[in-house]
N, C-alpha and C positions, 0 to 999 in steps of 0.2 A: 268510855267501854263503849265498843261498837256491838250493833243485834244485830246477828246472821241471819239473816234471811234464811227460815226456817224450809225444806224440799215443799214443792208449792206451791210458795209463794211466791209475789209479783211482786213489782218494784210501782210504783207510784209513781207515772207522767201524766204531767197535764193535760188537759182535754184540748181541743180548736178552739170550743166553744170558751173554755178558762180561758185562755191569753186570750180569745181576739175580746173579754172581756173585762180585762186588763189594759190592755190598747185601751179600750175606751176612755176606764179609769183615769187613763193617765193623761189623755188629751183636753177629759172634762180639765184637768187641774190646769196644765196649763192653760187654757183658755182663759180659765175664771179666773188663776193671776195675773195675766195678760191686759183683760181685763181690769183689776183692778189696781195694775201699773198706768195705766191710759188712759182713768179714772184719777188719780192722783195727778198723772201729770198734766190732765187738761183742766179741774181745780189749781195749780198750783198756778198755771197757765191764765186764768180766769180772774184768779187774784190782783195780777201782771197794774198798773199801771204803765200810758203811756203817755210821753210828752212829744205830741204833735207841733211843729214849727210852721208855723203860712203866711205867708204874706205878714213877716214880721212878728202875728201875732201867736202863744204858747195855746194851744189845747190841750186837756187832759180826756185822753180816752181809757175804758175797758178796751179787755181783748173781745169782746160781742162787738164793738161801733168798728172797730181796726179790721175783724174781719171785713164787715159792709165796707169800709174805705178799703181798704185790701182786689176784694174784687173789681166796686172802680175801676179800680188802678189798671188792673189783669185787662176787665172791657177797652179801659181808653186806645190802649196798647193797640188791643185787634183793631178798633174803627180808630184812630190814626192811622193805619198802616193804609189799610183798604180807602181814607179821605185824600189823601195824601197821592194812594198811585192814581187812584178819579181826577185830584186835579192837575198833576202833573202829564197828565194823559190831553185834559183839556189843554192843559199850556204848551204842551207839545203841537197839538194839533193845530193852537189855533199860530205859532211859528211856521208851520206848512201852508196853513192857509194866508198867512200875509205873503209867504214868497209862492207859489205857486198864481199872486193874483197879479205876480207880473207878466207872469208866463199869459196866462188868457190872453191880457191886454195885445199881449205881442202875436199873438196867434190870431189878432183884429186882421196886425199889420200886416200878419203873412199874407194872407189871404184879399186885402186891397191888394197888393200888388201881384200877388199871381192873376188876377179879375181885371187888371189894368192895362192898358195897352204898350206900355212899353214894357209892362214883366212879360203878357203871350209872345211880345216877339219875341222878346231873352227866351223867354222857351224855347219859340220854333228854332232860335241860333243853336241855341245848347242842343237841340233833337240834331239837327242837322250838320253838329261835330262827331253825335255821336257819344256829346258828357250831361245829357238832360240828367239821369239820376243822384251824378258829384256836383252837379251844379244847382240842384234843388237842395241838396244836403245844405250847404254852403248859404245859401241866400237862408232857409228856415232859421239856423244856427244865431246866421248873422241878429235875423229881424224878432225871434224867438226868441231865442236867451240873451245875445249879448245888449243890441239896443237898447230892450226890455231894464235891464240891470240882471236878469235872473241868478246869471253866470255870478257875476262877485257878489248879490245876494245870499247865491249856492257856498262860494267860498268863504264869504262871512260867516255863515253859520259852524261851519265845520271848524272855526277856531272857537270862534263863542260859543256855541251850545255848549259841553258841559261845565266851564264857567259859569254861565247864565244858569243853566237846571244846578249846581249847587249852592248860590243864592237863592233858588228860588226857594228851591227844597228847604234852604235851612230855617227862610224868612216864613214859610208855612206856618212849619211844624214850630218852631217860635211862639207865633201866634197863637195857637193850637194851644199850645201848651202855656200858658199866660189865664186864656182861659178858661182850663182844668184848675189851673191853681185860684183863679176867682171860684169859681164854681166847689170844690170842695171847701174855702175857707167857708161861704159861704152857711152848704151844706153841713160842716159839721159844726159849728161854732156855737149852735144849740143842742150838738149831744155831748155832751161833759158830763161830763162824773165828779159828785159835788163831793172830794177830798183835796187835801193838801202839797200844793204845785212841788213838798217836797218829799211825796210819797213814790212820783214818780219814780222808774225803776231804768226804762229805759227811753233814748230820747232819738224822733225821727224828725228830721230836717229836712224836709220835701221844700222849700225855701233851696237850698241850694240844687237843684234838685232840677225843679220846675220855671225859674224866674230866671238863669243867664243862659245867655245860646248855649245853644250846642254843638259845638264841631266835633267832627269827625277825624279821630288823630290821622297823623302824617301815614302812620303803619293802612292804614286801612285806603289812603286815598294812591299809596302806592299800588295799594293789591288789586285794586279796583283800574287804574291803567293798562298792570298786566294782564288782569284776566278781559278787560277789556281790550285788548289792541292800539291803546291810546296813545299818542306821542305826548312825552310831559314838556314838549319844547317851548309850546305857547300859551301862557297862562295855566291856568288849570288845565291842559291836554287837546287834542290836539282829533280830531276825529278826520278821518277819512272816507269821506262820499265821493259817491257814483257822478264824473264829472258833466258837466253838460249836453258835451261833446258826444259822450256815448251816448247819454237817452233822445241825443238828434240823431245815429246811425240805428238807433232801436228802432224812434216810432217811423222812419223816412222806410224802415218793413213791415208796416202796420198795411194794410188791405188797402185803405180808405189813401196813401199814398200812392201804392203801387197801381191803384187804380184811374190814379189823377194821371200817372206818367202812360199807364197804357193809353189814356186816353189823347194825351198831346202826342204820343207816335202816330197814333194811330189817324191825327190829323194832319199833322205829317205829311205821309203815306197820301192822302186823297190832295193834297193840295198842292205836290209836287206839280202836276200834269193840268191840274186849271193855273198856276202863276205860267208855266210853259202858255197855256192857252192866250195869257191876260199881257205875256209881252210878245206871244207874235201878233197879241190886237192893237199894242199900244207902236209898230211896227208898223203896219198898215194903214194904222192914223196918223201915226208921219209920215211917211211914204203917200200920204192924199194929200197933207197939208204940204210936199217937196217946193219944193229945193229947198226953201228956211224963211224963220220970218216967225210970226208967235204965233201962228195957226199951229209948227209939229210943238211948241211948249205948249197951249190949250190941248190938242190931243192929250199928247200924256201925262199930263195933271188931270182932266176927265177920266181916263183911264186905271190913273192909282188914289185916287180921288174916291171911284168907285168898288176897287178891288181895297182899300179898308174902312171902305165904308160897310162892307159885306162881312168884312174876318172880325167888324167892330160887334156886331149883330150877332154872328155865331160867338159868340167870347159871353154877350151878356146874356144869351139863352141858355151859354154850356153852366156862366153863373149862377143863373136863374132856377136850376136843373140842379147842382151838386154842391152849391157854398155850406149850405147850411150838412148836410150830412159828411163837407166834410171837415166844417168843422168842430162839427158829436164827433167824430171818431177822433180828430185827435187831442180836445178835448179827454177821452175814454183815452186816450196811452197816455197822456200829461196824470190820471188819476189815479191808473194803477203804479204809477214810478209812485205819487201821494203818499202810498199806501205802503209802498213796497217800503221808502224809504222811513214813514212813522217807527215800521215794524225794527229796522236797523237800528232805530235811536233807540226803539225802546231796550231792545236786546243791551246796543252800550252803557246804556243807564242802568239797568237792575243789577248788578254789580251793586251798583253806592248804596241804591238804594236797598238794596237786604242789609249792607254795611250798615247803614245810618239805626236799621230801625232795630239788628242785636245791639247794635249801643245803646240807643235809647231804651234797651232791655236792663245794660247793665247799667245803665245809669240813674234810674226806677228803682235795681237793686243796692246800691249805694246808702239810703240813709239805713237801713235793715240788720246792712253789714260794721256799717261803726256804731250802730247801735248793739253791738255783740252779742245780738239775738242767734240761736244755733238757724244752722242753713236748713234749715226743714220749715222755721218762718217766715225765711224768706219771700218777697215777692212774687218771684220765680226762682225754686229751688234750681231750677236747671241751666240758670245763666248768673252763676258768682260773676262777681268783675273782675276782670283780669287787674293784674297790676302789671 
C-alpha cells in the first residue's frame, strides 16, 4: 500500500553532500578490500619456496631472497648492455687504429717522394703538361693507400667486420655470464632457508640460461642484415665501406693539398724564363768552346749542374717550410675519415647489438616462465619469451 503525498509535502531528494559521503565510503571499502587481497597474496607469495639451480647446485630461497636475486639480475642486464657497448666500441677503435697506421706510414712515403729530386721534376713535368692535380692524386693513392696495404686491409675489414663483431660480442657476453653465475652462487649459497627441499614449489634453473653460449636466432640475424643493408654473400655479412679511391679525391681537395699544387704552379711560372736563360747561357758557353771537343761538354755540364743544384736548394727550402704543415693536414684528413668510418660501423652494428640485448632479456626470463609463475612475477614482465 503506497503512501500518497499530502498536499504541501515535498519528495525526499538526497543532498549533494550525502552523495559525496556515500561515494567516499564506497571508495574506502574498495581500497580496504584490495589491500586485504594484496596482503593475502603477498602472504601466500612470501611463504613460497624457490628452488634455484646454479653451478650444478640446488639452493632453496624464500620470496624476500628471490627479490634480491631478481634485483641483481635486472642490474646485470643494464650493466651488461653498457659494459658491452664500451668494450665493443674500444674493439672497433682498435681495428680502425691498426688500419690507419698503414696510411700514416704511407704519408711519410708520399712526402719523401714529393720532396725528392725525381718527385720534384715529375711534378714540374706534370705541371707543364697541365695535368698536375690528376697525377698527384694517382701518386698519392698509390703510395698512401695501395703500397702501404691500406686499400687491401680496408676491403678485408668490410668483408670480415660483421662476423668478427659477432664472435667478439658472443665471447664478451659469454664471459660476463660465467662471471655472473659464479658471483650469484657465492652470494646466495649462504642465504638458503632451512626447509626440506621437497617444500620447493618453483624451480628456477639459472644454469640453463647462464652457462651455455647465447647464440642469436637466425631470424634476428636476417632482420639485422636487412635493417643495416648488409650483404649476406660473405660469411656473416659484408659491409659496403667507402673505397680508398674516394678518400684520395677527398683529401686532394683539402686546403693543404691545393696549396701544394699552387706552390708548384707558381714555381713553374718563375721557372720558364729562368730555364730559357739557362739554355741561352749554355748555348753561349758552348759557342765559346766551339767548334767541337771536350770544352763544349764541360760547359754544358757545368750549366746543368748549377741549374740542378739551384733547384735542389729551393726544394729543400720548400720542404723545411711546408713538410710538417702538409703532414699535419694529411693526418687531419685521415683522422676525419676514421671518425666517419667509426660512426658508420656503429650504425651498421647497432641493430645487432640491440637484438642481442633483447634476446638476453628473453633468456633471463625463461626460468620464470618454465617455473610456472604468473607473468607479474617474471624478471622482465614486459618481455615474455617468444616461442
